[in-house]
C-alpha positions as CSV (number, residue, x, y, z in Angstrom):
1,X,-4.5,-9.5,16.6
2,X,-3.1,-6.9,14.2
3,X,-5.0,-4.1,12.6
4,X,-4.0,-2.1,9.6
5,X,-5.5,1.3,9.0
6,X,-5.0,3.1,5.7
7,X,-5.4,6.8,4.9
8,X,-4.8,9.2,2.1
9,X,-7.0,8.0,-0.7
10,X,-9.2,10.4,-2.7
11,X,-10.0,11.9,-6.1
12,X,-7.2,13.5,-8.2
13,X,-6.8,14.6,-11.8
14,X,-4.5,12.7,-14.1
15,X,-0.9,13.8,-13.6
16,X,-1.5,14.6,-10.0
17,X,-0.2,13.0,-6.8
18,X,-1.5,11.3,-3.7
19,X,0.2,9.8,-0.7
20,X,-1.2,6.7,1.0
21,X,-0.2,5.8,4.6
22,X,-0.8,2.7,6.6
23,X,-0.3,2.0,10.3
24,X,-0.2,-1.4,11.9
25,X,-1.3,-1.7,15.5
26,X,-1.7,-4.5,18.0
27,X,0.6,-6.9,19.8
28,X,3.2,-7.0,17.1
29,X,6.6,-8.6,17.8
30,X,8.0,-8.1,14.3
31,X,7.0,-7.2,10.7
32,X,9.2,-8.5,7.9
33,X,7.2,-7.2,4.9
34,X,4.8,-4.4,4.2
35,X,3.1,-3.6,0.9
36,X,0.3,-2.2,-1.1
37,X,-2.0,-4.0,-3.4
38,X,-4.9,-2.7,-5.5
39,X,-8.0,-4.0,-7.1
40,X,-9.9,-2.3,-9.9
41,X,-13.5,-3.2,-10.7
42,X,-13.7,-6.5,-12.5
43,X,-10.0,-7.2,-12.0
44,X,-7.9,-9.3,-9.7
45,X,-6.1,-7.8,-6.8
46,X,-2.5,-7.1,-7.8
47,X,0.7,-6.2,-6.0
48,X,1.6,-2.5,-6.4
49,X,4.7,-2.3,-4.2
50,X,6.3,-4.0,-1.3
51,X,9.2,-3.3,1.1
52,X,11.1,-5.6,3.4
53,X,12.3,-4.8,6.9
54,X,15.8,-4.4,5.4
55,X,14.5,-1.8,2.9
56,X,14.5,-3.9,-0.2
57,X,11.6,-2.8,-2.5
58,X,9.6,-4.4,-5.3
59,X,7.3,-2.6,-7.7
60,X,4.8,-3.6,-10.4
61,X,6.1,-2.7,-13.8
62,X,3.1,-0.4,-14.4
63,X,4.1,1.9,-11.5
64,X,7.9,1.9,-11.7
65,X,9.3,5.4,-11.8
66,X,6.0,6.9,-10.6
67,X,5.3,5.3,-7.2
68,X,7.7,5.1,-4.2
69,X,7.1,2.9,-1.1
70,X,8.8,3.7,2.2
71,X,8.8,2.4,5.7
72,X,8.4,5.4,8.0
73,X,8.7,3.4,11.1
74,X,8.6,-0.3,12.0
75,X,4.8,-0.4,11.9
76,X,4.1,2.2,9.2
77,X,4.4,2.2,5.4
78,X,3.6,4.9,2.9
79,X,3.1,5.0,-0.9
80,X,3.9,8.2,-2.7
81,X,2.0,8.1,-6.0
82,X,3.1,10.7,-8.7
83,X,2.1,11.2,-12.3
84,X,-1.2,9.3,-11.6
85,X,-3.1,7.9,-14.6
86,X,-6.8,6.9,-14.9
87,X,-5.7,3.3,-15.0
88,X,-4.4,3.7,-11.4
89,X,-8.0,4.0,-10.2
90,X,-8.7,1.2,-7.7
91,X,-9.1,0.3,-4.1
92,X,-5.7,0.2,-2.5
93,X,-5.1,-2.2,0.3
94,X,-2.3,-2.2,2.8
95,X,-0.7,-5.6,3.6
96,X,1.8,-6.9,6.0
97,X,3.4,-10.1,7.2
98,X,3.7,-9.8,10.9
99,X,4.6,-11.9,14.0
100,X,2.0,-11.7,16.7
101,X,0.7,-15.1,17.7
102,X,2.7,-16.7,15.0
103,X,3.5,-15.3,11.5
104,X,0.4,-14.2,9.5
105,X,-0.5,-12.0,6.7
106,X,-2.9,-9.1,7.5
107,X,-4.9,-6.7,5.3
108,X,-6.3,-3.3,5.7
109,X,-9.9,-2.3,4.8
110,X,-8.8,-0.5,1.7
111,X,-8.9,3.1,0.5
112,X,-10.3,4.3,-2.8
113,X,-8.1,6.1,-5.3
114,X,-9.8,7.7,-8.2
115,X,-7.9,9.4,-11.0
116,X,-10.0,11.4,-13.4
117,X,-8.9,12.1,-17.0
């Protein structure tokens, strides 16, 4: 079993910054992809950013140039969010594709990010 624990959410004014972190724990043999998704009220969950074990990254167009994803260690991923906008308000979920008892996708419990105007 793999558990993902997020931290770093909160309330910030527009133009401010936040850093989200996520740590995966459990009997993990390998992780090939980690990422962040978000879901705003009344909207579908969407990909924010993802990073492969080789360091390749992918960003949603809406966050390019403002957000940076990084793998701090094999089992940890961070999302540096700068120049935050009210439309970035959402619950942010950490996600990973990991090999434990077979390859599976795992999700964290989510952390709230609120950007006030």
